[in-house]
C-alpha positions in Angstrom: 114.7 116.4 87.6 112.7 119.6 87.8 109.4 120.7 89.3 105.9 120.1 88.1 104.5 122.1 85.2 101.3 123.8 83.9 101.1 122.9 80.2 99.2 125.4 78.0 99.4 123.7 74.6 96.0 124.4 73.1 93.8 121.6 71.8 90.2 122.3 71.2 88.4 125.4 72.7 88.5 125.1 76.5 90.9 122.1 76.4 94.6 121.9 77.1 97.0 119.0 76.5 98.9 117.8 79.6 100.8 114.9 80.9 99.3 112.5 83.4 101.1 109.7 85.2 98.8 106.9 86.6 99.9 104.3 89.0 97.9 101.0 89.6 98.8 98.8 92.6 98.6 95.0 92.7 95.0 94.8 93.7 94.0 97.2 91.0 95.5 94.9 88.3 94.9 91.6 90.1 92.9 90.0 87.2 92.5 90.5 83.5 89.2 92.1 84.2 90.9 94.7 86.4 93.7 95.2 83.9 91.0 96.0 81.3 89.5 98.5 83.8 93.0 100.1 84.2 93.2 100.4 80.5 89.8 102.2 80.4 91.2 104.7 83.0 94.2 105.4 80.8 92.0 105.8 77.8 89.8 108.3 79.6 92.8 110.5 80.2 93.9 110.1 76.6 90.5 111.1 75.4 90.7 114.3 77.4 93.7 115.3 75.3 96.5 114.2 77.8 99.6 112.2 77.2 99.5 109.2 79.5 102.2 107.2 81.3 100.9 104.2 83.3 103.0 102.6 86.1 101.9 99.2 87.4 102.7 96.7 90.1 102.7 92.9 89.8 99.2 91.3 89.7 97.7 90.7 93.1 99.7 88.2 95.2 102.3 87.5 92.4 105.2 88.9 94.4 104.2 86.7 97.4 104.0 83.6 95.2 107.4 84.3 93.7 108.9 84.8 97.2 107.4 81.5 98.2 108.9 79.7 95.1 112.3 81.1 96.1 112.0 79.9 99.7 111.3 76.4 98.3 114.7 76.5 96.8 116.7 78.4 99.4 116.2 79.6 102.9 118.5 82.5 102.2 118.4 83.2 98.5 120.8 85.7 96.8 119.4 89.2 96.9 120.6 89.7 93.3 118.7 86.7 92.1 115.7 87.7 94.1 115.6 90.9 92.2 115.8 89.0 88.9 112.9 86.8 90.0 110.6 89.5 91.5 110.9 91.9 88.6 109.2 89.3 86.4 105.9 90.0 88.2 105.6 93.6 86.8 106.8 92.4 83.4 103.7 90.3 83.2 101.4 93.2 84.1 102.9 95.7 81.7 102.7 93.4 78.7 99.0 92.5 79.4 98.0 96.1 80.0 99.7 97.2 76.8 97.9 94.4 75.0 94.6 95.6 76.5 95.2 99.1 75.3 96.1 98.0 71.8 93.1 95.7 71.7 90.9 98.8 72.4 92.4 100.6 69.5 95.0 102.8 71.4 98.7 102.5 70.5 100.7 101.4 73.5 104.2 100.2 74.4 105.5 98.6 77.6 108.9 99.2 79.2 110.6 97.4 82.1 112.2 99.7 84.6 115.6 99.5 83.0 114.1 100.0 79.5 112.5 103.1 80.8 115.8 104.5 81.8 115.4 104.2 85.6 118.9 103.9 87.2 119.3 103.0 90.8 122.0 102.7 93.4 123.8 99.3 93.6 121.7 97.9 96.3 119.5 94.8 95.8 116.1 94.6 97.4 115.8 98.2 98.5 117.5 100.4 96.0 116.9 104.2 95.6 116.5 105.9 92.2 119.6 108.0 91.4 118.7 109.0 87.8 116.1 108.7 85.1 116.7 109.2 81.4 113.2 110.0 80.1 114.2 110.1 76.4 112.8 106.7 75.4 109.5 107.4 77.2 109.2 110.9 75.7 109.9 109.6 72.2 107.0 107.2 72.5 104.7 109.9 74.0 105.5 112.2 71.0 104.3 109.4 68.7 100.9 109.5 70.5 101.4 106.2 72.4 100.3 105.4 75.9 103.5 104.3 77.7 103.2 101.5 80.3 106.1 101.2 82.7 106.9 98.5 85.3 107.1 99.9 88.8 109.3 98.8 91.6 112.4 98.2 89.5 115.4 99.7 87.7 119.0 99.0 86.8 122.3 99.7 88.5 125.2 101.5 86.8 126.9 98.1 86.0 123.7 96.7 84.4 122.3 94.6 87.3 118.5 94.6 87.7 117.4 96.1 91.0 114.2 96.5 93.0 113.1 99.5 95.0 111.6 97.7 98.0 108.2 98.3 99.6 106.2 101.0 97.9 108.5 100.9 94.9 105.8 101.4 92.3 104.5 104.5 94.1 108.1 105.8 94.0 108.5 105.0 90.3 105.3 106.8 89.4 106.1 110.0 91.3 109.7 110.0 90.1 108.6 109.6 86.5 106.1 112.4 87.0 108.9 114.6 88.3 111.3 114.0 85.5 108.7 114.2 82.7 107.3 117.4 84.3 103.8 115.9 84.5 100.9 118.0 85.4 99.6 115.4 87.9 100.2 111.9 89.3 97.1 109.8 90.0 97.7 106.9 92.5 94.9 104.4 91.9 94.1 102.0 94.8 91.4 99.9 96.3 90.2 102.8 98.5 88.6 106.1 97.4 91.3 108.4 99.0 93.1 109.1 102.2 90.9 108.8 105.3 91.1 110.3 108.8 92.1 106.8 109.9 91.7 103.3 108.6 88.0 102.8 107.9 88.4 99.0 108.5 89.0 99.8 112.2 87.0 102.9 112.8 83.5 103.2 111.2 83.4 107.0 111.5 86.6 107.4 109.4 86.1 110.1 106.7 87.8 110.7 103.4 89.8 113.9 103.3 89.5 116.2 100.3 93.1 117.3 100.6 96.3 117.1 102.6 99.7 118.9 102.6 102.8 117.0 101.5 104.1 117.2 105.1 100.9 115.8 106.6 100.8 113.0 104.1 104.5 112.3 104.7 103.9 112.0 108.5 100.9 109.8 108.0 102.8 107.5 105.6 105.8 107.3 107.9 103.4 106.5 110.8 101.7 103.5 109.3 99.1 104.8 106.8 99.7 102.3 104.0 98.0 104.2 101.2 101.2 105.9 100.0 104.9 105.1 100.6 106.9 107.8 102.4 109.6 107.8 99.7 107.0 108.6 97.0 105.6 111.5 99.1 109.2 112.8 99.5 109.6 112.8 95.8 106.3 114.6 95.3 107.2 117.3 97.8 110.7 117.9 96.5 109.6 118.2 92.9 106.2 119.7 93.5 104.3 116.9 91.9 100.5 117.2 92.6 99.2 113.8 93.7 95.7 112.4 93.8 94.9 109.2 95.7 91.8 107.7 94.2 89.8 104.6 93.6 90.5 102.4 90.6 86.9 101.2 90.5 84.8 104.1 91.7 84.3 107.2 89.5 84.8 109.8 92.2 87.4 112.4 93.2 90.0 111.2 95.7 92.3 113.0 98.0 94.6 115.7 96.6 98.1 115.9 98.1 99.6 119.4 97.5 101.7 122.1 99.2 98.7 123.8 100.9 95.5 121.9 101.6 92.1 123.6 101.2 90.9 125.6 104.2 87.8 123.6 104.4 89.8 120.6 105.6 92.4 122.5 107.6 91.7 120.8 110.9 93.9 121.0 114.0 94.3 117.2 113.8 93.8 115.7 110.3 94.2 112.0 111.0 95.1 109.2 113.4 97.8 106.8 112.1 98.7 103.5 113.7 100.8 100.4 113.2 101.4 97.3 115.3 104.3 94.9 115.5 106.5 97.4 117.3 109.4 96.5 119.7 111.1 98.7 122.2 114.8 98.1 122.7 116.7 99.4 125.7 120.5 99.6 125.9 121.4 99.9 129.6 124.7 100.9 131.1 126.3 102.9 128.3 129.7 104.0 129.6 130.0 107.0 127.3 126.4 108.0 126.6 127.2 110.9 124.3 129.6 109.0 122.1 127.4 105.9 122.5 124.4 107.6 121.1 126.0 108.4 117.7 127.9 105.1 117.6 124.7 103.0 118.2 122.7 104.6 115.4 125.6 104.8 113.0 126.1 101.1 113.5 122.4 100.3 113.1 122.1 102.5 110.0 125.1 100.8 108.4 123.0 97.6 108.6 119.9 99.3 107.1 117.9 99.0 110.4 115.4 101.8 110.8 115.1 103.3 114.2 112.0 105.4 115.2 111.2 106.9 118.6 114.4 107.5 120.7 114.7 108.2 124.4 118.0 108.9 126.2 118.5 109.0 129.9 121.7 110.2 131.6 122.4 110.7 135.3 125.5 113.0 135.9 128.5 110.9 136.7 126.7 107.6 135.9 126.2 105.4 132.9 123.4 106.2 130.6 120.6 104.3 129.0 119.1 104.5 125.5 115.7 103.3 124.3 114.3 103.2 120.8 111.5 101.5 118.8 111.9 99.3 115.8 109.7 97.0 113.8 109.4 93.4 115.2 111.0 92.0 112.0 114.2 94.0 112.7 114.6 92.7 116.3 116.8 89.7 115.6 119.1 91.6 113.3 119.2 94.6 115.8 120.3 92.3 118.7 122.8 90.6 116.6 124.4 93.9 115.4 124.5 95.3 118.9 126.1 92.1 120.4 128.7 92.0 117.6 129.7 95.6 118.4 129.5 95.3 122.2 133.2 96.1 122.8 132.9 99.3 120.7 129.5 100.4 122.2 130.5 99.6 125.8 127.1 98.8 127.4 126.0 96.6 130.2 122.9 94.8 128.8 120.1 95.0 126.4 116.4 94.5 127.1 113.5 94.3 124.6 109.7 94.5 124.8 107.5 93.4 122.0 103.7 93.3 121.7 103.6 97.1 121.2 102.0 99.5 118.8 102.5 103.1 117.7 99.5 105.5 117.6 99.9 109.0 116.3 97.9 112.1 115.6 98.9 114.3 112.6 97.8 117.8 111.6 99.4 121.1 110.4 97.0 123.0 112.6 98.9 121.7 115.7 101.6 124.3 115.0 99.4 127.2 116.1 97.3 125.3 118.7 99.2 124.5 121.9 97.8 121.8 124.2 97.0 119.2 121.5 99.6 116.8 122.9 98.2 117.3 126.4 94.7 116.5 125.2 96.0 113.4 123.5 97.6 112.1 126.7 94.5 112.9 128.7 92.3 110.9 126.3 94.7 107.9 126.5 94.9 108.2 130.3 91.1 108.4 130.7 90.8 105.2 128.7 93.4 103.5 130.9 96.0 103.3 128.2 99.6 103.5 129.4 102.1 105.5 127.2 105.5 103.8 127.0 107.3 106.2 124.6 106.6 109.6 123.1 107.9 111.5 120.0 106.7 114.9 118.8 107.2 117.2 115.8 105.5 120.4 114.8 102.6 118.5 113.1 102.6 115.1 114.9 102.6 113.4 118.3 103.4 109.7 118.4 103.0 107.3 121.3 104.1 103.7 121.8 101.5 101.7 123.7 100.4 98.1 124.2 99.3 96.4 121.0 96.2 95.2 122.8 95.1 98.8 123.4 95.8 100.0 119.8 92.3 100.0 118.4 90.8 101.4 121.6 93.3 104.3 121.5 92.6 105.0 117.8 88.8 105.1 118.3 89.1 107.3 121.4 91.4 109.8 119.7 89.4 109.9 116.4 86.3 110.7 118.5 88.1 113.2 120.8 89.4 115.3 117.9 86.0 115.2 116.1 87.3 113.5 112.9 84.1 111.7 112.1 81.3 113.1 110.0 81.2 116.9 109.2 84.6 118.6 109.5 85.1 120.5 112.8 87.8 122.4 114.6 88.7 124.5 111.6 91.7 126.7 112.1 
């Protein structure tokens, strides 16, 4: 794959032809009416003189319904067969959207992930894209057609259908934009852009005009559900400009690019949060240095994602290791650690659930010392105990009680003046 492009093929005076990749999530194609609306959005770009590739998810709650059907048959269905089942959801959407475009007088063709040349690693349920052959899509674009591609899916080298896991349609869209050298990738959602925090929880949340790739990546990793981290990584690596925008409102969204506009360049750009966090503590590690690498190598081999890590070692004594995981991973984590107890050589394991992660993110933090201290002061003054901390150049994350999550988010959002008119410009 190669980086983004600026296409200068002249059309009419003042117009240039480009390539736009659009992605519509499940809510945005949740009914035939919304599918017709998505068709209109694709036509608008076509009428501007652009080639258009549209990536779609399954309609609404289709994936959940398919999972429910599988559970009626088996409590533990084969991952391969689950991929076969779940990919039918997107297949319904691509065919209906292509029909809608044809009905409106615009030539269109739909492709499943494997028809579109998307090859993935041989992992069912959470595969990564390893290669895309764009020839078939490009041939159809050259014929003037709008190409509709199923997100979330691909094919392994041996021909097995695979799925990309959570956020897979975002990843599909950005990866296609990269390999097709698109001028832009528009992510259509049920919100008008990326906000300073979730507006469902904080009334003063404000839409941001732009964010850097790094800021968006941190926000996505820290719980902001508007874009999947893997998609942002693709966009950053291949310099694909992204815009997160509403599928129903005709207004500009949030641009994700290498350098955000100065107007928005705040010290703290957003407050991200997620609940259902568990803290796991491994106590009495005999060889804490070796144990540290062994623990995380073992967990990684079982696809368990570990977040905030704290190690404590007293000279000449055993050590302890604490880390945070998602609640859903607790059972598997405990099972893996117990099965490898002889290798890891630890005393006991303790876990604490009912936790949440609250984070502040902003590229301006690099040149503004004291931001972390201010965050802790805000939490302390609101009686919120911090159980774990993790920092990087542009983020500070804390693990706190789940019951204090919303209070913490509101307090931090207010303290860093994220509501209303932008302040604290760098």
